[in-house]
PDB file of N, CA, C and O in Angstrom:
ATOM      1  N   MET A   1      -5.846  91.277  64.090  1.00  0.00           N
ATOM      2  CA  MET A   1      -6.574  91.668  65.125  1.00  0.00           C
ATOM      3  C   MET A   1      -6.983  93.209  65.442  1.00  0.00           C
ATOM      4  O   MET A   1      -6.158  93.748  66.180  1.00  0.00           O
ATOM      5  N   LYS A   2      -7.982  93.977  65.085  1.00  0.00           N
ATOM      6  CA  LYS A   2      -8.102  95.387  65.153  1.00  0.00           C
ATOM      7  C   LYS A   2      -7.982  95.649  66.477  1.00  0.00           C
ATOM      8  O   LYS A   2      -7.739  94.726  67.253  1.00  0.00           O
ATOM      9  N   LEU A   3      -8.100  96.648  66.817  1.00  0.00           N
ATOM     10  CA  LEU A   3      -7.477  97.117  68.575  1.00  0.00           C
ATOM     11  C   LEU A   3      -9.444  97.065  69.021  1.00  0.00           C
ATOM     12  O   LEU A   3      -9.895  97.107  70.165  1.00  0.00           O
ATOM     13  N   GLN A   4      -9.912  97.008  68.278  1.00  0.00           N
ATOM     14  CA  GLN A   4     -11.460  96.966  69.044  1.00  0.00           C
ATOM     15  C   GLN A   4     -11.910  95.789  69.472  1.00  0.00           C
ATOM     16  O   GLN A   4     -12.562  95.692  70.512  1.00  0.00           O
ATOM     17  N   ASP A   5     -11.550  94.583  68.568  1.00  0.00           N
ATOM     18  CA  ASP A   5     -12.209  93.021  68.901  1.00  0.00           C
ATOM     19  C   ASP A   5     -10.790  92.872  69.736  1.00  0.00           C
ATOM     20  O   ASP A   5     -11.089  91.860  70.370  1.00  0.00           O
ATOM     21  N   TYR A   6      -9.504  93.178  70.149  1.00  0.00           N
ATOM     22  CA  TYR A   6      -8.591  93.132  71.024  1.00  0.00           C
ATOM     23  C   TYR A   6      -9.162  93.473  72.070  1.00  0.00           C
ATOM     24  O   TYR A   6      -9.158  92.834  73.122  1.00  0.00           O
ATOM     25  N   ALA A   7      -9.627  94.367  71.890  1.00  0.00           N
ATOM     26  CA  ALA A   7     -10.507  95.302  73.513  1.00  0.00           C
ATOM     27  C   ALA A   7     -11.090  94.304  74.327  1.00  0.00           C
ATOM     28  O   ALA A   7     -10.867  93.712  75.383  1.00  0.00           O
ATOM     29  N   GLN A   8     -12.184  94.365  73.136  1.00  0.00           N
ATOM     30  CA  GLN A   8     -13.263  92.825  73.428  1.00  0.00           C
ATOM     31  C   GLN A   8     -13.008  91.746  73.850  1.00  0.00           C
ATOM     32  O   GLN A   8     -13.846  91.163  74.537  1.00  0.00           O
ATOM     33  N   LYS A   9     -11.385  90.981  73.471  1.00  0.00           N
ATOM     34  CA  LYS A   9     -11.055  89.833  73.954  1.00  0.00           C
ATOM     35  C   LYS A   9     -10.671  90.311  75.307  1.00  0.00           C
ATOM     36  O   LYS A   9     -10.834  89.327  76.028  1.00  0.00           O
ATOM     37  N   LEU A  10     -10.363  91.030  75.835  1.00  0.00           N
ATOM     38  CA  LEU A  10      -9.401  91.278  76.852  1.00  0.00           C
ATOM     39  C   LEU A  10     -10.530  91.185  78.364  1.00  0.00           C
ATOM     40  O   LEU A  10     -10.602  90.443  79.344  1.00  0.00           O
ATOM     41  N   GLN A  11     -11.599  92.893  77.644  1.00  0.00           N
ATOM     42  CA  GLN A  11     -12.472  92.758  78.489  1.00  0.00           C
ATOM     43  C   GLN A  11     -13.561  91.260  78.454  1.00  0.00           C
ATOM     44  O   GLN A  11     -14.216  91.084  79.481  1.00  0.00           O
ATOM     45  N   SER A  12     -13.742  90.206  77.283  1.00  0.00           N
ATOM     46  CA  SER A  12     -14.642  89.268  77.347  1.00  0.00           C
ATOM     47  C   SER A  12     -13.226  88.068  78.397  1.00  0.00           C
ATOM     48  O   SER A  12     -13.260  86.839  78.458  1.00  0.00           O
ATOM     49  N   GLU A  13     -12.597  88.624  78.790  1.00  0.00           N
ATOM     50  CA  GLU A  13     -11.485  87.255  79.970  1.00  0.00           C
ATOM     51  C   GLU A  13     -11.513  88.450  81.019  1.00  0.00           C
ATOM     52  O   GLU A  13     -10.411  88.958  81.226  1.00  0.00           O
ATOM     53  N   GLY A  14     -12.168  88.772  81.442  1.00  0.00           N
ATOM     54  CA  GLY A  14     -11.523  89.571  82.833  1.00  0.00           C
ATOM     55  C   GLY A  14     -10.537  90.300  82.493  1.00  0.00           C
ATOM     56  O   GLY A  14     -10.082  90.784  83.530  1.00  0.00           O
ATOM     57  N   LYS A  15      -9.770  90.755  81.319  1.00  0.00           N
ATOM     58  CA  LYS A  15      -8.469  91.088  81.918  1.00  0.00           C
ATOM     59  C   LYS A  15      -8.260  92.678  80.934  1.00  0.00           C
ATOM     60  O   LYS A  15      -7.345  92.894  80.139  1.00  0.00           O
ATOM     61  N   ALA A  16      -9.754  93.922  81.402  1.00  0.00           N
ATOM     62  CA  ALA A  16     -10.206  94.881  80.482  1.00  0.00           C
ATOM     63  C   ALA A  16      -9.145  96.200  81.122  1.00  0.00           C
ATOM     64  O   ALA A  16      -8.885  97.268  80.567  1.00  0.00           O
ATOM     65  N   LEU A  17      -8.705  95.739  82.351  1.00  0.00           N
ATOM     66  CA  LEU A  17      -7.594  96.764  83.360  1.00  0.00           C
ATOM     67  C   LEU A  17      -6.179  96.590  82.524  1.00  0.00           C
ATOM     68  O   LEU A  17      -5.441  97.544  82.278  1.00  0.00           O
ATOM     69  N   ASP A  18      -5.953  95.434  82.186  1.00  0.00           N
ATOM     70  CA  ASP A  18      -4.784  95.432  81.106  1.00  0.00           C
ATOM     71  C   ASP A  18      -4.698  96.658  80.225  1.00  0.00           C
ATOM     72  O   ASP A  18      -3.613  97.235  80.159  1.00  0.00           O
ATOM     73  N   MET A  19      -5.815  97.148  79.488  1.00  0.00           N
ATOM     74  CA  MET A  19      -5.563  98.496  78.618  1.00  0.00           C
ATOM     75  C   MET A  19      -5.250  99.224  79.084  1.00  0.00           C
ATOM     76  O   MET A  19      -5.116 100.265  78.442  1.00  0.00           O
ATOM     77  N   VAL A  20      -4.977  99.220  80.230  1.00  0.00           N
ATOM     78  CA  VAL A  20      -4.808 101.000  80.991  1.00  0.00           C
ATOM     79  C   VAL A  20      -3.240 101.025  80.866  1.00  0.00           C
ATOM     80  O   VAL A  20      -2.415 100.116  80.763  1.00  0.00           O
ATOM     81  N   ASP A  21      -3.098 102.772  80.926  1.00  0.00           N
ATOM     82  CA  ASP A  21      -1.513 103.232  80.948  1.00  0.00           C
ATOM     83  C   ASP A  21      -0.375 102.789  82.209  1.00  0.00           C
ATOM     84  O   ASP A  21      -0.076 103.368  83.253  1.00  0.00           O
ATOM     85  N   GLY A  22       0.132 101.407  81.560  1.00  0.00           N
ATOM     86  CA  GLY A  22       0.830 101.019  82.805  1.00  0.00           C
ATOM     87  C   GLY A  22       2.074 102.218  83.404  1.00  0.00           C
ATOM     88  O   GLY A  22       3.160 101.685  83.630  1.00  0.00           O
ATOM     89  N   SER A  23       2.029 103.336  83.600  1.00  0.00           N
ATOM     90  CA  SER A  23       2.297 104.179  83.314  1.00  0.00           C
ATOM     91  C   SER A  23       2.091 105.326  84.878  1.00  0.00           C
ATOM     92  O   SER A  23       2.695 106.121  85.598  1.00  0.00           O
ATOM     93  N   LEU A  24       0.683 104.604  84.646  1.00  0.00           N
ATOM     94  CA  LEU A  24      -0.564 104.951  86.020  1.00  0.00           C
ATOM     95  C   LEU A  24      -0.187 104.432  87.015  1.00  0.00           C
ATOM     96  O   LEU A  24      -0.392 104.924  88.124  1.00  0.00           O
ATOM     97  N   ASP A  25       0.706 102.867  86.737  1.00  0.00           N
ATOM     98  CA  ASP A  25       1.474 102.211  88.264  1.00  0.00           C
ATOM     99  C   ASP A  25      -0.051 102.091  89.121  1.00  0.00           C
ATOM    100  O   ASP A  25      -0.028 102.353  90.324  1.00  0.00           O
ATOM    101  N   GLU A  26      -1.355 101.693  88.479  1.00  0.00           N
ATOM    102  CA  GLU A  26      -2.021 100.919  89.044  1.00  0.00           C
ATOM    103  C   GLU A  26      -3.169 102.482  90.318  1.00  0.00           C
ATOM    104  O   GLU A  26      -3.894 102.428  91.312  1.00  0.00           O
ATOM    105  N   GLN A  27      -2.732 103.387  89.563  1.00  0.00           N
ATOM    106  CA  GLN A  27      -3.188 104.907  90.576  1.00  0.00           C
ATOM    107  C   GLN A  27      -4.521 105.473  90.608  1.00  0.00           C
ATOM    108  O   GLN A  27      -4.883 106.421  91.305  1.00  0.00           O
ATOM    109  N   PHE A  28      -5.059 104.958  89.976  1.00  0.00           N
ATOM    110  CA  PHE A  28      -6.592 104.981  89.581  1.00  0.00           C
ATOM    111  C   PHE A  28      -7.357 104.162  89.583  1.00  0.00           C
ATOM    112  O   PHE A  28      -7.046 103.055  89.142  1.00  0.00           O
ATOM    113  N   PRO A  29      -8.957 104.478  90.211  1.00  0.00           N
ATOM    114  CA  PRO A  29      -9.983 103.745  90.791  1.00  0.00           C
ATOM    115  C   PRO A  29     -10.132 103.081  89.419  1.00  0.00           C
ATOM    116  O   PRO A  29     -10.368 103.657  88.357  1.00  0.00           O
ATOM    117  N   SER A  30      -9.898 101.370  89.684  1.00  0.00           N
ATOM    118  CA  SER A  30     -10.477 100.887  88.546  1.00  0.00           C
ATOM    119  C   SER A  30     -11.718 100.546  88.214  1.00  0.00           C
ATOM    120  O   SER A  30     -12.038 100.100  87.112  1.00  0.00           O
ATOM    121  N   ASP A  31     -12.900 100.856  89.698  1.00  0.00           N
ATOM    122  CA  ASP A  31     -14.216 100.685  88.853  1.00  0.00           C
ATOM    123  C   ASP A  31     -14.376 101.635  87.926  1.00  0.00           C
ATOM    124  O   ASP A  31     -15.413 101.653  87.263  1.00  0.00           O
ATOM    125  N   GLU A  32     -13.201 102.743  87.697  1.00  0.00           N
ATOM    126  CA  GLU A  32     -14.319 104.225  87.346  1.00  0.00           C
ATOM    127  C   GLU A  32     -12.894 103.693  85.700  1.00  0.00           C
ATOM    128  O   GLU A  32     -13.542 104.190  84.779  1.00  0.00           O
ATOM    129  N   ALA A  33     -11.674 103.124  85.038  1.00  0.00           N
ATOM    130  CA  ALA A  33     -11.621 102.683  84.559  1.00  0.00           C
ATOM    131  C   ALA A  33     -12.390 101.945  83.377  1.00  0.00           C
ATOM    132  O   ALA A  33     -12.483 102.163  82.169  1.00  0.00           O
ATOM    133  N   LEU A  34     -12.857 101.064  84.164  1.00  0.00           N
ATOM    134  CA  LEU A  34     -14.130  99.748  83.806  1.00  0.00           C
ATOM    135  C   LEU A  34     -14.719 100.289  83.262  1.00  0.00           C
ATOM    136  O   LEU A  34     -14.680 100.310  82.032  1.00  0.00           O
ATOM    137  N   ARG A  35     -15.875 101.259  84.314  1.00  0.00           N
ATOM    138  CA  ARG A  35     -16.946 102.024  83.356  1.00  0.00           C
ATOM    139  C   ARG A  35     -16.192 102.462  81.635  1.00  0.00           C
ATOM    140  O   ARG A  35     -16.562 101.994  80.559  1.00  0.00           O
ATOM    141  N   CYS A  36     -15.111 103.444  81.856  1.00  0.00           N
ATOM    142  CA  CYS A  36     -15.007 103.596  80.746  1.00  0.00           C
ATOM    143  C   CYS A  36     -14.688 103.513  79.303  1.00  0.00           C
ATOM    144  O   CYS A  36     -14.880 104.239  78.328  1.00  0.00           O
ATOM    145  N   ILE A  37     -13.808 101.704  79.645  1.00  0.00           N
ATOM    146  CA  ILE A  37     -13.866 100.562  78.875  1.00  0.00           C
ATOM    147  C   ILE A  37     -14.886 100.063  78.261  1.00  0.00           C
ATOM    148  O   ILE A  37     -15.000  99.696  77.091  1.00  0.00           O
ATOM    149  N   ARG A  38     -15.951 100.072  79.500  1.00  0.00           N
ATOM    150  CA  ARG A  38     -17.331  99.765  79.078  1.00  0.00           C
ATOM    151  C   ARG A  38     -18.146 100.652  77.435  1.00  0.00           C
ATOM    152  O   ARG A  38     -18.763 100.295  76.431  1.00  0.00           O
ATOM    153  N   VAL A  39     -17.715 101.724  77.946  1.00  0.00           N
ATOM    154  CA  VAL A  39     -18.193 102.645  77.178  1.00  0.00           C
ATOM    155  C   VAL A  39     -17.747 103.014  76.050  1.00  0.00           C
ATOM    156  O   VAL A  39     -18.448 103.211  75.057  1.00  0.00           O
ATOM    157  N   GLY A  40     -16.713 103.118  76.107  1.00  0.00           N
ATOM    158  CA  GLY A  40     -16.281 102.407  74.897  1.00  0.00           C
ATOM    159  C   GLY A  40     -16.209 101.898  74.251  1.00  0.00           C
ATOM    160  O   GLY A  40     -15.754 102.168  73.139  1.00  0.00           O
ATOM    161  N   LEU A  41     -16.709 100.710  74.712  1.00  0.00           N
ATOM    162  CA  LEU A  41     -16.447  98.913  73.461  1.00  0.00           C
ATOM    163  C   LEU A  41     -17.799  99.459  73.199  1.00  0.00           C
ATOM    164  O   LEU A  41     -18.049  99.298  72.004  1.00  0.00           O
ATOM    165  N   GLN A  42     -18.822 100.067  73.855  1.00  0.00           N
ATOM    166  CA  GLN A  42     -20.177 100.213  73.448  1.00  0.00           C
ATOM    167  C   GLN A  42     -20.185 101.202  72.265  1.00  0.00           C
ATOM    168  O   GLN A  42     -21.099 101.134  71.443  1.00  0.00           O
ATOM    169  N   CYS A  43     -19.252 102.075  72.151  1.00  0.00           N
ATOM    170  CA  CYS A  43     -19.445 103.329  71.842  1.00  0.00           C
ATOM    171  C   CYS A  43     -18.280 103.176  70.517  1.00  0.00           C
ATOM    172  O   CYS A  43     -17.773 104.128  69.923  1.00  0.00           O
ATOM    173  N   THR A  44     -18.071 101.981  70.298  1.00  0.00           N
ATOM    174  CA  THR A  44     -17.226 101.693  68.529  1.00  0.00           C
ATOM    175  C   THR A  44     -17.748 100.480  68.518  1.00  0.00           C
ATOM    176  O   THR A  44     -16.859  99.655  68.729  1.00  0.00           O
ATOM    177  N   LEU A  45     -18.786  99.996  68.369  1.00  0.00           N
ATOM    178  CA  LEU A  45     -19.448  98.066  67.692  1.00  0.00           C
ATOM    179  C   LEU A  45     -19.475  99.127  66.479  1.00  0.00           C
ATOM    180  O   LEU A  45     -19.338 100.339  66.311  1.00  0.00           O
ATOM    181  N   GLU A  46     -19.716  98.027  65.773  1.00  0.00           N
ATOM    182  CA  GLU A  46     -20.073  98.082  64.201  1.00  0.00           C
ATOM    183  C   GLU A  46     -21.132  98.558  63.549  1.00  0.00           C
ATOM    184  O   GLU A  46     -21.232  99.106  62.452  1.00  0.00           O
ATOM    185  N   HIS A  47     -21.725  98.343  64.174  1.00  0.00           N
ATOM    186  CA  HIS A  47     -22.985  99.390  63.252  1.00  0.00           C
ATOM    187  C   HIS A  47     -23.276 100.819  64.463  1.00  0.00           C
ATOM    188  O   HIS A  47     -23.046 100.883  65.671  1.00  0.00           O
ATOM    189  N   PRO A  48     -23.818 101.748  63.583  1.00  0.00           N
ATOM    190  CA  PRO A  48     -23.934 102.982  64.790  1.00  0.00           C
ATOM    191  C   PRO A  48     -25.382 102.808  65.081  1.00  0.00           C
ATOM    192  O   PRO A  48     -25.825 103.361  66.087  1.00  0.00           O
ATOM    193  N   ARG A  49     -26.236 102.054  64.267  1.00  0.00           N
ATOM    194  CA  ARG A  49     -27.490 102.067  65.035  1.00  0.00           C
ATOM    195  C   ARG A  49     -27.071 101.423  66.657  1.00  0.00           C
ATOM    196  O   ARG A  49     -27.457 102.000  67.674  1.00  0.00           O
ATOM    197  N   ASP A  50     -26.404 100.415  66.691  1.00  0.00           N
ATOM    198  CA  ASP A  50     -25.947  99.861  68.388  1.00  0.00           C
ATOM    199  C   ASP A  50     -25.145 100.783  69.182  1.00  0.00           C
ATOM    200  O   ASP A  50     -24.652 100.506  70.275  1.00  0.00           O
ATOM    201  N   ARG A  51     -25.060 101.711  68.670  1.00  0.00           N
ATOM    202  CA  ARG A  51     -23.876 102.744  70.030  1.00  0.00           C
ATOM    203  C   ARG A  51     -25.164 103.521  70.375  1.00  0.00           C
ATOM    204  O   ARG A  51     -26.218 103.737  69.777  1.00  0.00           O
ATOM    205  N   PRO A  52     -24.443 103.993  72.092  1.00  0.00           N
ATOM    206  CA  PRO A  52     -25.339 104.426  72.427  1.00  0.00           C
ATOM    207  C   PRO A  52     -25.327 105.871  71.639  1.00  0.00           C
ATOM    208  O   PRO A  52     -24.751 106.017  70.561  1.00  0.00           O
ATOM    209  N   THR A  53     -26.102 107.013  72.380  1.00  0.00           N
ATOM    210  CA  THR A  53     -26.141 108.163  72.208  1.00  0.00           C
ATOM    211  C   THR A  53     -25.373 108.976  73.147  1.00  0.00           C
ATOM    212  O   THR A  53     -25.114 108.707  74.320  1.00  0.00           O
ATOM    213  N   MET A  54     -24.969 110.245  72.315  1.00  0.00           N
ATOM    214  CA  MET A  54     -24.301 110.583  73.823  1.00  0.00           C
ATOM    215  C   MET A  54     -24.738 111.241  74.347  1.00  0.00           C
ATOM    216  O   MET A  54     -24.038 112.222  74.596  1.00  0.00           O
ATOM    217  N   CYS A  55     -26.374 111.248  74.996  1.00  0.00           N
ATOM    218  CA  CYS A  55     -26.626 111.783  76.131  1.00  0.00           C
ATOM    219  C   CYS A  55     -26.902 110.417  77.005  1.00  0.00           C
ATOM    220  O   CYS A  55     -27.073 110.580  78.213  1.00  0.00           O
ATOM    221  N   SER A  56     -26.962 108.951  76.426  1.00  0.00           N
ATOM    222  CA  SER A  56     -26.558 107.700  77.135  1.00  0.00           C
ATOM    223  C   SER A  56     -25.502 107.898  77.640  1.00  0.00           C
ATOM    224  O   SER A  56     -25.369 108.151  78.837  1.00  0.00           O
ATOM    225  N   VAL A  57     -24.368 107.800  76.637  1.00  0.00           N
ATOM    226  CA  VAL A  57     -22.960 107.901  76.972  1.00  0.00           C
ATOM    227  C   VAL A  57     -22.884 108.478  78.557  1.00  0.00           C
ATOM    228  O   VAL A  57     -22.844 107.863  79.622  1.00  0.00           O
ATOM    229  N   LEU A  58     -22.882 109.887  78.265  1.00  0.00           N
ATOM    230  CA  LEU A  58     -23.107 110.857  79.553  1.00  0.00           C
ATOM    231  C   LEU A  58     -23.329 110.127  80.821  1.00  0.00           C
ATOM    232  O   LEU A  58     -22.388 109.661  81.463  1.00  0.00           O
ATOM    233  N   LYS A  59     -25.000 109.986  81.317  1.00  0.00           N
ATOM    234  CA  LYS A  59     -25.514 108.981  81.689  1.00  0.00           C
ATOM    235  C   LYS A  59     -24.601 107.764  82.488  1.00  0.00           C
ATOM    236  O   LYS A  59     -24.407 107.662  83.699  1.00  0.00           O
ATOM    237  N   MET A  60     -24.157 106.961  81.483  1.00  0.00           N
ATOM    238  CA  MET A  60     -23.371 106.055  81.853  1.00  0.00           C
ATOM    239  C   MET A  60     -22.361 106.179  82.802  1.00  0.00           C
ATOM    240  O   MET A  60     -22.342 105.571  83.872  1.00  0.00           O
ATOM    241  N   LEU A  61     -21.404 107.078  82.356  1.00  0.00           N
ATOM    242  CA  LEU A  61     -20.321 107.372  82.721  1.00  0.00           C
ATOM    243  C   LEU A  61     -20.448 108.624  83.872  1.00  0.00           C
ATOM    244  O   LEU A  61     -19.369 108.952  84.366  1.00  0.00           O
ATOM    245  N   ASN A  62     -21.517 109.274  84.295  1.00  0.00           N
ATOM    246  CA  ASN A  62     -21.781 109.505  85.587  1.00  0.00           C
ATOM    247  C   ASN A  62     -22.538 108.831  86.673  1.00  0.00           C
ATOM    248  O   ASN A  62     -22.689 109.291  87.805  1.00  0.00           O
ATOM    249  N   ARG A  63     -23.139 107.357  86.099  1.00  0.00           N
ATOM    250  CA  ARG A  63     -22.998 106.658  86.853  1.00  0.00           C
ATOM    251  C   ARG A  63     -22.728 105.719  88.140  1.00  0.00           C
ATOM    252  O   ARG A  63     -21.514 105.520  88.093  1.00  0.00           O
ATOM    253  N   ASP A  64     -23.130 105.194  89.015  1.00  0.00           N
ATOM    254  CA  ASP A  64     -22.052 104.577  89.837  1.00  0.00           C
ATOM    255  C   ASP A  64     -21.775 102.837  89.006  1.00  0.00           C
ATOM    256  O   ASP A  64     -20.704 102.234  88.947  1.00  0.00           O
ATOM    257  N   ALA A  65     -23.044 102.417  88.490  1.00  0.00           N
ATOM    258  CA  ALA A  65     -22.585 100.910  87.464  1.00  0.00           C
ATOM    259  C   ALA A  65     -23.226 101.192  86.071  1.00  0.00           C
ATOM    260  O   ALA A  65     -23.625 102.333  85.838  1.00  0.00           O
ATOM    261  N   ILE A  66     -23.321 100.407  85.321  1.00  0.00           N
ATOM    262  CA  ILE A  66     -23.716 100.426  83.881  1.00  0.00           C
ATOM    263  C   ILE A  66     -24.439  99.716  83.695  1.00  0.00           C
ATOM    264  O   ILE A  66     -24.892  99.580  82.559  1.00  0.00           O
TER     265      ILE A  66
END
């Protein structure tokens, strides 16, 4: 299984935060981590035409929600 597939699987199972480095000991804003994970998954879609532009990525990362 590719890393991208594994990440997508965790996301679809509601376990996306399992991807966060355990050494952070849950000392991070989970909503921000989830936002980064969602954006990262969009940026690694198989077909480049389906991926967001860098401008869109910046907007998504700076918003309260995607």
